[in-house]
C-alpha positions in Angstrom: 105.7 -94.4 -15.4 107.3 -90.8 -14.6 107.5 -90.0 -10.8 104.8 -87.5 -11.0 102.0 -90.3 -12.8 103.2 -92.6 -9.8 102.6 -90.0 -7.3 99.2 -89.1 -8.5 98.2 -92.5 -9.0 98.9 -92.9 -5.1 97.6 -89.8 -4.0 94.1 -90.6 -6.0 94.3 -94.3 -4.1 94.9 -92.5 -0.8 92.1 -90.3 -0.9 89.7 -93.0 -2.3 91.2 -95.2 0.9 90.8 -92.3 3.3 87.4 -91.3 2.6 86.5 -94.9 2.7 87.8 -95.1 6.3 86.1 -91.7 7.1 82.7 -92.6 5.8 82.8 -96.2 7.7 84.0 -94.6 11.1 81.2 -91.4 10.8 78.5 -91.7 13.2 75.7 -90.3 11.2 72.7 -89.4 13.4 69.2 -91.0 12.8 66.6 -88.5 11.6 64.6 -87.4 14.7 61.3 -86.2 13.1 59.1 -88.5 12.2 57.5 -88.8 8.6 53.7 -89.6 8.1 52.9 -89.7 4.5 49.2 -90.3 3.6 48.7 -93.2 0.9 45.4 -93.0 -0.9 43.3 -96.5 -1.1 43.6 -96.6 -4.8 47.3 -97.4 -4.9 46.6 -100.4 -3.1 45.6 -103.6 -5.2 42.3 -105.1 -4.3 
């Protein structure tokens, strides 16, 4: 492998690992607005 290919491989692997660490450490807030949806009675089995 050429040095550029090896560098590119390590760069992509580092980005994937870094992205995984970022997503696992990110504290995503829960939705604060309640969702209400009306479901018609026709959709339920009798």
